[in-house]
N, C-alpha and C positions, 0 to 999 in steps of 0.2 A: 161935109154933109154926112150922109149916112155911109159908113164904111163897114165892110164885112169883118167881123171879129173871127180870127182863125184860131184863137186860143180857147181851150176849155179845161175844166178842172177834172182831173182823174180822181179815182178813189184815193184816199189817204192824203188829200189836199195837194196833190202834185199838179203842176201846170204843164200843159203840153201845147206847143205851138206847131201846128201842122205846116204853116208856111215856112217856118225856119227849117223844118226837116226836109222840105221839098226843094230848098235852094241848093244849087250845086256847091259842093264842098271844094275848097281850093286844093289843088294837087301839087305835089313836089315842093318847089321852093315857095310857092304861094302859101301852102299850109305852114311851112316853117316860119315864114315872115309874119304870118298872122299870129302864130304862137309866141313870137318874140315881142309882140306888142303888149303882152301881159306885164303889169308892173313888177311881178315877182322876177321875171326873166331880166327885165331892165335893171333891177336892183342887183341881181346876181352878176350880170355882165359888168355893171359899174364897179362892183366890189372886186371883181377879178382884174379889171383895168387898174384900179387903185393899188391893189396888191402887187401887180407887176411893176408899176412905177416905183413903189416903195422898195421893192427888191432891187431894181436897177439903181436907185439912189443909194441904197446900202452898199452895193458892190462898188460904186464909184468912190464913196467916202472911205470904205475899207481899203481900197487900193491906194488912195491918197495918204491915208494914215500909215500904211506899210511903207510907202515910198518916203514919207517924212522920217520915219524911224530909221530906215536904212541910211538916209542922208545924215541924220544925226550921229549914227554909229560911225559912219565913214569919217565925218569931221572930227569926232572924238579920237578915233584911232590915228588919224593924220596929225592931230594936235599933240597927241602923246609921242608920236615918232619925232616930231619936230622938237618937242621938249627934251627928248633923249639926245637928239643931235646937239642941242645947245649945251648939254652937260658934258659932252666929250672934251677931253683935255686938248688944248691946242686949237688955234683958229683954223688951220688947214683941215684937220679931221672934221671939225664942225661944218666947214663950208662944203666939203665933199659929201658929207651926209645929207646936207640940205639940198644939194644938187641932185642927189639920187632920189630924194623924196619928190623934188620938183619934176624930174623925168618920169617917175612912176605916176605922178598925178596927171601929167600931160598924156601919158599912154592910156590912162583910165578916163580921160575926157574932162578933167577939171581944167579950168582956165588958169592962165598965169596969174590973174588978179586974185582968184580964190586961193591958189596955193601960196602966193606971196602974203596974202592977208593972214593965212594961218601961220606962216613963217614969222610974221612980225609979232605974233601974240606971245 
């Protein structure tokens, strides 16, 4: 029906809403929550979350790559040592050398299967 219009036009074509100015403004967390409902803040917050997730993903992948490189270097060094053991003259010297490598591999956490697989190569 007939509603009272609380807006009026100020000079220089600015609109003023008296009712909006008289409403109580939210205080504390209410004002903060009201400000976060802005699309700009939601975009910024979403971008920060995505950036954080990408950073975490990068750290995980980087750690996995470094661990893989370390494992590859370890296997290459152990294979080289086993190759040098096979080149030793005499079966006894070669067997003792392989046993030492196996003992070192067991001390470092390699399984018997992994060290025997490298020894057979």
